[in-house]
KOLVO-719749 format. One record per atom (N, C-alpha, C): residue in one letter; residue number from 1; x, y, z. Coordinates in Angstrom, 2 decimals. Atoms other than C-alpha are relative to their C-alpha. Example, Ala and Ser with C-alpha at 12.3 -4.5 7.8 and 13.67 -1.06 7.14 Angstrom:
BEGIN
{A; 1; {0.89; -1.19; 0.00}} {A; 1; {12.30; -4.50; 7.80}} {A; 1; {0.90; 1.20; 0.00}} {S; 2; {-0.82; -1.19; -0.06}} {S; 2; {13.67; -1.06; 7.14}} {S; 2; {-0.77; 1.09; 0.73}} 
END
This chain:
BEGIN
{M; 1; {-0.53; 1.29; -1.10}} {M; 1; {54.73; 11.71; -61.88}} {M; 1; {1.26; 0.32; 0.06}} {F; 2; {-1.74; -0.22; -0.74}} {F; 2; {57.66; 13.16; -59.58}} {F; 2; {-0.09; -0.96; 0.45}} {S; 3; {-0.48; 0.91; -0.53}} {S; 3; {59.90; 10.80; -57.99}} {S; 3; {0.98; 0.78; 0.88}} {A; 4; {-0.92; -0.85; -0.86}} {A; 4; {62.04; 12.25; -55.20}} {A; 4; {0.40; -0.96; 1.05}} {R; 5; {-0.01; 1.12; -0.45}} {R; 5; {63.57; 10.22; -52.56}} {R; 5; {-1.22; 0.91; 1.11}} {L; 6; {0.46; -0.66; -1.08}} {L; 6; {62.26; 12.84; -49.81}} {L; 6; {-0.75; 1.01; -0.34}} {W; 7; {0.68; -0.93; 0.38}} {W; 7; {59.53; 15.65; -49.54}} {W; 7; {0.18; 0.95; 0.10}} {D; 8; {-1.11; -1.23; 0.18}} {D; 8; {62.14; 18.21; -49.07}} {D; 8; {0.59; -0.34; -1.16}} {E; 9; {-1.32; -0.12; 1.58}} {E; 9; {64.25; 17.28; -52.68}} {E; 9; {-1.27; 0.53; -0.47}} {V; 10; {1.43; 0.01; 1.28}} {V; 10; {60.35; 17.39; -54.78}} {V; 10; {0.59; 1.69; -0.45}} {I; 11; {-0.22; -1.29; 0.09}} {I; 11; {61.68; 20.93; -56.31}} {I; 11; {-1.56; 0.35; -0.70}} {F; 12; {1.41; -0.49; 0.22}} {F; 12; {58.66; 23.38; -57.31}} {F; 12; {-0.89; -0.40; 0.77}} {R; 13; {1.13; 0.20; -0.62}} {R; 13; {56.93; 21.80; -54.84}} {R; 13; {-1.25; 0.46; 0.02}} {D; 14; {1.42; -1.00; -0.51}} {D; 14; {54.86; 24.26; -53.39}} {D; 14; {-0.97; 0.49; -1.57}} {E; 15; {1.29; -0.52; 1.15}} {E; 15; {53.94; 25.57; -56.71}} {E; 15; {-0.50; -1.32; -0.88}} {L; 16; {1.03; 1.96; 0.33}} {L; 16; {52.94; 21.85; -58.33}} {L; 16; {-1.00; -0.10; 0.67}} {I; 17; {0.80; 0.44; -0.31}} {I; 17; {51.23; 21.47; -55.84}} {I; 17; {-1.34; 1.10; -0.22}} {G; 18; {0.98; -1.33; 0.15}} {G; 18; {49.12; 24.80; -56.46}} {G; 18; {-0.18; -0.05; -1.11}} {L; 19; {0.26; 0.65; 1.24}} {L; 19; {49.24; 24.01; -59.97}} {L; 19; {-1.05; -1.33; -0.15}} {D; 20; {0.18; 1.06; -0.06}} {D; 20; {47.86; 20.84; -59.13}} {D; 20; {-1.54; -0.07; 0.76}} {D; 21; {1.39; -0.39; -0.69}} {D; 21; {45.01; 22.48; -56.96}} {D; 21; {-1.06; 0.97; -0.51}} {R; 22; {1.15; -0.48; 0.79}} {R; 22; {43.36; 24.12; -59.45}} {R; 22; {-0.62; -0.72; -0.69}} {R; 23; {0.81; 1.01; 0.69}} {R; 23; {41.71; 21.31; -61.11}} {R; 23; {0.02; 0.28; -1.39}} {D; 24; {-0.25; -0.21; 1.61}} {D; 24; {42.84; 22.40; -64.58}} {D; 24; {0.16; -0.77; -1.21}} {G; 25; {-1.05; 0.66; 1.27}} {G; 25; {44.31; 19.50; -66.53}} {G; 25; {1.17; -0.36; 0.93}} {F; 26; {-0.82; 0.12; -0.14}} {F; 26; {47.23; 19.65; -64.45}} {F; 26; {-0.42; -0.79; 0.59}} {E; 27; {0.21; 0.63; -1.03}} {E; 27; {47.29; 16.65; -62.25}} {E; 27; {1.51; -1.22; 0.46}} {L; 28; {-1.31; 0.00; -0.29}} {L; 28; {50.43; 16.10; -60.35}} {L; 28; {-0.28; -1.41; 0.91}} {V; 29; {-0.06; 1.42; -0.27}} {V; 29; {51.00; 12.44; -58.64}} {V; 29; {1.90; 0.16; 0.51}} {L; 30; {-1.20; 0.25; -1.00}} {L; 30; {53.99; 12.14; -56.34}} {L; 30; {0.75; -1.37; 0.53}} {T; 31; {-0.24; 0.88; -0.41}} {T; 31; {56.01; 9.63; -55.36}} {T; 31; {1.33; 0.34; 0.97}} {L; 32; {-1.30; 0.50; -0.86}} {L; 32; {58.86; 9.08; -52.16}} {L; 32; {0.13; -1.22; -0.26}} {T; 33; {-0.87; 1.56; -0.63}} {T; 33; {60.99; 6.58; -51.82}} {T; 33; {0.52; -0.68; 1.22}} {R; 34; {-0.38; -0.43; -1.70}} {R; 34; {62.42; 7.71; -48.30}} {R; 34; {-0.79; 0.00; 1.18}} {E; 35; {0.94; -0.14; -1.04}} {E; 35; {59.59; 7.95; -46.35}} {E; 35; {-1.40; 0.10; -0.91}} {P; 36; {1.14; 0.46; 0.38}} {P; 36; {56.01; 7.90; -46.07}} {P; 36; {-0.68; 1.03; -1.86}} {A; 37; {0.47; -1.33; 1.04}} {A; 37; {53.49; 10.04; -48.87}} {A; 37; {-0.68; 0.76; 0.38}} {R; 38; {0.50; -0.15; -0.50}} {R; 38; {52.14; 12.78; -47.58}} {R; 38; {-1.53; 0.73; -0.28}} {R; 39; {1.39; -0.17; 0.80}} {R; 39; {48.93; 13.58; -50.02}} {R; 39; {-0.66; -1.28; -0.28}} {P; 40; {0.55; 0.81; 0.40}} {P; 40; {46.41; 10.87; -50.02}} {P; 40; {0.30; -0.01; -1.23}} {A; 41; {-0.04; 0.54; 1.71}} {A; 41; {46.63; 10.35; -54.24}} {A; 41; {1.43; -0.61; 0.05}} {D; 42; {-1.19; -0.50; 0.14}} {D; 42; {50.28; 10.40; -53.60}} {D; 42; {0.82; -1.65; 0.81}} {Y; 43; {-0.76; 1.55; -0.49}} {Y; 43; {53.05; 6.92; -53.20}} {Y; 43; {1.08; 0.16; 0.66}} {S; 44; {-1.02; -0.13; -0.58}} {S; 44; {55.71; 6.26; -51.21}} {S; 44; {0.83; -1.65; -0.38}} {R; 45; {-0.57; 0.90; 0.90}} {R; 45; {57.67; 3.98; -53.23}} {R; 45; {0.49; 0.44; -1.53}} {R; 46; {-1.02; -0.68; 1.81}} {R; 46; {60.20; 3.80; -56.75}} {R; 46; {-1.62; -0.69; -0.88}} {V; 47; {1.28; 0.61; 1.67}} {V; 47; {58.07; 3.69; -59.96}} {V; 47; {-0.54; -0.93; -0.76}} {D; 48; {-0.09; 1.53; 0.04}} {D; 48; {56.86; 0.83; -60.94}} {D; 48; {-1.82; -0.23; -1.61}} {A; 49; {0.40; 0.45; 0.89}} {A; 49; {54.28; -0.52; -64.08}} {A; 49; {-1.81; 0.49; 0.80}} {K; 50; {1.46; 0.16; -0.70}} {K; 50; {51.12; -0.66; -61.23}} {K; 50; {-0.34; 1.67; -0.08}} {M; 51; {-0.24; -0.75; -0.59}} {M; 51; {51.87; 2.72; -60.41}} {M; 51; {-0.69; 0.94; -0.87}} {M; 52; {0.39; -0.70; 0.98}} {M; 52; {51.94; 4.10; -63.80}} {M; 52; {-1.24; -0.35; -0.77}} {G; 53; {1.26; 0.55; 0.69}} {G; 53; {48.71; 2.35; -65.03}} {G; 53; {-0.83; 0.41; 1.00}} {Q; 54; {1.15; -0.83; -0.88}} {Q; 54; {47.05; 3.99; -62.25}} {Q; 54; {-0.37; 1.35; 0.07}} {A; 55; {-0.25; -1.37; 0.47}} {A; 55; {48.42; 7.58; -62.83}} {A; 55; {-0.75; 0.12; -1.15}} {M; 56; {0.58; -0.54; 1.36}} {M; 56; {47.59; 7.39; -66.55}} {M; 56; {-1.76; -0.41; 0.36}} {E; 57; {1.23; 0.08; -0.44}} {E; 57; {44.45; 6.20; -65.25}} {E; 57; {-1.05; 1.14; 0.37}} {R; 58; {0.51; -1.16; -0.63}} {R; 58; {43.81; 9.70; -63.56}} {R; 58; {-0.09; 1.05; -1.31}} {L; 59; {-0.07; -0.95; 0.60}} {L; 59; {44.47; 11.56; -66.95}} {L; 59; {-1.53; -0.18; -0.65}} {P; 60; {1.53; 0.31; 0.91}} {P; 60; {41.27; 12.34; -68.94}} {P; 60; {-0.11; -0.17; -1.60}} {K; 61; {0.39; 0.87; 1.24}} {K; 61; {42.56; 11.04; -72.09}} {K; 61; {1.94; 0.11; -0.15}} {A; 62; {-1.08; 0.59; 0.14}} {A; 62; {45.51; 9.64; -73.25}} {A; 62; {1.19; 0.82; -0.52}} {P; 63; {-0.69; -0.74; 0.41}} {P; 63; {49.08; 11.28; -73.37}} {P; 63; {0.47; 0.30; -1.25}} {R; 64; {-0.44; -0.18; 1.37}} {R; 64; {50.34; 13.21; -76.45}} {R; 64; {1.79; -0.31; -0.22}} {L; 65; {-1.35; 0.33; -0.35}} {L; 65; {54.09; 12.75; -75.10}} {L; 65; {-0.37; 0.27; 2.23}} {A; 66; {-0.23; -0.07; -1.28}} {A; 66; {55.60; 11.80; -72.04}} {A; 66; {1.35; -0.03; -0.09}} {Y; 67; {-0.96; -0.65; -0.17}} {Y; 67; {59.02; 13.10; -70.79}} {Y; 67; {0.84; -0.63; 1.36}} {V; 68; {-1.23; 0.22; -1.28}} {V; 68; {61.76; 11.44; -68.56}} {V; 68; {0.95; 0.28; 0.38}} {C; 69; {-1.14; -0.66; -0.42}} {C; 69; {64.24; 12.77; -66.64}} {C; 69; {0.71; -0.60; 1.04}} {G; 70; {-0.75; -0.10; -1.21}} {G; 70; {66.87; 11.60; -63.99}} {G; 70; {1.36; -1.60; -0.46}} {S; 71; {-1.05; 0.28; 0.88}} {S; 71; {69.50; 9.04; -64.11}} {S; 71; {-0.54; -1.92; -0.62}} {N; 72; {0.35; 0.98; 1.01}} {N; 72; {69.78; 5.76; -66.33}} {N; 72; {-0.96; -0.93; 0.62}} {A; 73; {1.12; 1.26; -0.75}} {A; 73; {68.33; 3.07; -64.02}} {A; 73; {-1.07; 0.76; 0.08}} {F; 74; {1.05; -1.35; 0.32}} {F; 74; {65.36; 5.67; -63.44}} {F; 74; {-0.72; 0.36; -1.10}} {V; 75; {0.56; -0.60; 1.08}} {V; 75; {64.82; 6.58; -66.88}} {V; 75; {-0.08; -1.35; -0.49}} {S; 76; {0.55; 1.36; 0.75}} {S; 76; {64.35; 3.18; -68.17}} {S; 76; {-0.78; -0.54; 1.14}} {A; 77; {1.00; 0.91; -1.11}} {A; 77; {62.54; 1.53; -65.09}} {A; 77; {-1.86; 1.27; -0.35}} {A; 78; {1.24; -0.66; -0.09}} {A; 78; {59.97; 4.80; -65.85}} {A; 78; {-0.55; -0.28; -1.74}} {A; 79; {-0.06; 0.56; 1.45}} {A; 79; {60.17; 4.21; -69.81}} {A; 79; {-0.47; -0.70; 0.41}} {E; 80; {0.70; 1.47; 0.23}} {E; 80; {59.26; 0.56; -69.24}} {E; 80; {-1.38; 0.31; 0.32}} {A; 81; {1.09; 0.12; -1.12}} {A; 81; {56.50; 1.45; -66.64}} {A; 81; {-0.70; 0.76; -1.31}} {L; 82; {1.22; -0.02; 1.23}} {L; 82; {55.10; 3.64; -69.93}} {L; 82; {-0.56; -0.26; -0.45}} {V; 83; {0.62; 1.15; 1.22}} {V; 83; {54.81; 1.09; -72.27}} {V; 83; {-0.73; -0.96; 0.78}} {D; 84; {0.75; 1.30; -0.68}} {D; 84; {53.37; -1.44; -69.81}} {D; 84; {-1.30; 1.06; 0.50}} {A; 85; {1.48; -0.79; -0.05}} {A; 85; {50.77; 1.34; -69.22}} {A; 85; {-0.56; 0.46; -1.17}} {G; 86; {0.66; -0.12; 1.90}} {G; 86; {50.24; 1.67; -73.24}} {G; 86; {0.24; 1.19; -0.41}} {V; 87; {-1.10; -1.27; 0.76}} {V; 87; {52.34; 5.00; -73.82}} {V; 87; {0.67; -0.99; -1.40}} {P; 88; {-0.78; 0.25; 1.45}} {P; 88; {53.77; 4.23; -77.56}} {P; 88; {0.86; 0.18; 0.38}} {A; 89; {-1.60; 0.24; -0.21}} {A; 89; {57.61; 3.84; -77.18}} {A; 89; {0.46; 1.85; -0.95}} {G; 90; {0.10; -1.09; 0.83}} {G; 90; {57.43; 6.54; -79.68}} {G; 90; {-0.62; 1.35; 0.49}} {L; 91; {0.31; -1.49; -1.54}} {L; 91; {56.01; 9.72; -76.96}} {L; 91; {0.82; 0.04; 0.69}} {I; 92; {-0.62; 0.03; -0.56}} {I; 92; {58.32; 8.81; -74.96}} {I; 92; {1.71; 0.61; -0.30}} {R; 93; {-1.41; -0.32; -0.31}} {R; 93; {61.49; 10.97; -74.51}} {R; 93; {0.44; -0.04; 1.09}} {T; 94; {-0.72; 0.07; -1.16}} {T; 94; {63.90; 10.84; -72.47}} {T; 94; {1.16; 0.73; 0.53}} {E; 95; {-1.25; -0.86; -0.64}} {E; 95; {66.76; 12.94; -70.52}} {E; 95; {1.09; -1.20; 1.12}} {R; 96; {-0.59; 0.86; -1.53}} {R; 96; {69.34; 10.48; -68.58}} {R; 96; {1.54; 0.85; -0.17}} {Y; 97; {-1.31; -0.17; 0.06}} {Y; 97; {72.46; 11.71; -66.66}} {Y; 97; {0.89; -0.89; 1.08}} {G; 98; {-1.02; 1.27; -1.22}} {G; 98; {74.88; 10.11; -64.16}} {G; 98; {0.35; -1.20; -0.94}} {V; 99; {-0.47; 1.21; 0.04}} {V; 99; {75.97; 6.61; -64.19}} {V; 99; {-1.30; -1.00; -0.10}} 
END
């Protein structure tokens, strides 16, 4: 899952979409918080537990590791959503920046 405010702020967007299009196990879920989603399976809101659960259902098996990077508030919300979706806290790695 990749969250950004705007479509044009999704770093490596074309490369990530290209990987997703291969349908070989990589599943890209984008969520845009300040404009409508552009792809049918993506979201246009902040990451929440329901969204994370839906994204997890798309995976062929449970993740062995989850990595969350962003602001303190985002990391806390995304990590909590992962736990709520059934990912054990010990499998979640985080990197925080800013305030």
